[in-house]
matplotlib code that plots the C-alpha trace (Angstrom):
import matplotlib.pyplot as plt

x = [0.0, 1.4, 0.2, 0.4, 0.3, -0.6, -2.1, -5.8, -7.8, -11.3, -12.3, -11.5, -14.5, -16.7, -14.0, -12.5, -15.9, -16.6, -13.3, -13.7, -17.1, -15.6, -12.9, -15.5, -17.5, -14.4, -14.0, -17.7, -18.1, -21.1, -20.6, -21.6, -22.2, -20.8, -17.6, -17.1, -17.6, -15.2, -12.5, -12.9, -12.6, -9.5, -7.9, -8.6, -8.2, -5.3, -3.1, -4.5, -4.6, -4.5, -2.6, -4.4, -3.1, -4.8, -3.4, -4.6, -4.4, -5.3, -6.7, -9.1, -8.7, -8.1, -6.7, -6.5, -4.2, -4.5, -1.7, -0.4, 2.9, 3.7, 6.7, 8.6, 9.8, 13.2, 14.4, 14.0, 12.3, 8.7, 7.5, 4.4, 1.8]
y = [0.0, 3.4, 6.5, 9.9, 13.1, 16.3, 19.8, 19.9, 21.0, 22.3, 19.0, 17.3, 18.9, 15.8, 13.4, 16.0, 16.7, 13.0, 12.6, 15.9, 14.8, 11.5, 13.5, 15.6, 12.5, 10.9, 13.9, 14.0, 17.4, 18.4, 19.7, 23.2, 24.3, 27.8, 26.6, 23.8, 26.2, 28.7, 26.1, 24.9, 28.4, 29.0, 25.8, 26.5, 30.2, 31.5, 32.2, 29.8, 30.8, 27.1, 24.5, 21.4, 18.1, 14.9, 11.4, 9.3, 5.6, 4.6, 8.0, 7.8, 10.4, 8.3, 11.0, 14.7, 17.0, 20.6, 22.8, 26.3, 28.0, 30.5, 32.5, 31.4, 33.5, 31.8, 31.9, 33.7, 30.8, 29.6, 26.3, 24.2, 24.0]
z = [0.0, -1.0, 0.8, -0.9, 1.2, -0.5, 0.1, 0.5, -2.6, -3.2, -4.7, -1.4, 0.4, 0.6, 1.7, 4.1, 5.7, 6.3, 8.1, 10.0, 11.2, 12.4, 14.2, 16.0, 17.0, 18.4, 20.8, 21.5, 19.9, 17.9, 14.4, 13.7, 10.1, 10.6, 12.2, 9.6, 6.7, 8.4, 8.8, 5.2, 3.9, 6.1, 4.7, 1.1, 0.5, -1.6, 1.4, 4.0, 7.7, 8.6, 6.4, 5.4, 4.1, 3.0, 2.8, -0.1, -0.8, -4.4, -5.0, -2.0, 0.8, 4.0, 6.4, 7.1, 8.9, 9.9, 11.2, 11.3, 11.6, 14.3, 15.4, 18.4, 21.3, 21.4, 17.8, 14.5, 12.8, 12.4, 13.9, 13.5, 16.3]

ax = plt.figure().add_subplot(projection="3d")
ax.plot(x, y, z, "-o")
ax.set_aspect("equal")
plt.show()
């Protein structure tokens, strides 16, 4: 099995939302349409506030990852949180 990790794309909305809803359910959180749409827009705009990745197996999205970069207080570089 080969896994491909790539940036999230607009075409991934359906697969992303299914996995995101499962994530919320795992943490016993209720989905909220406004928050879900807001996150999706943040992930997919031209200069995203939050980065998004998907993992694919045989062209099927099987995983998602969200992250953002932030400045540190102890160096001149960015790090991921």
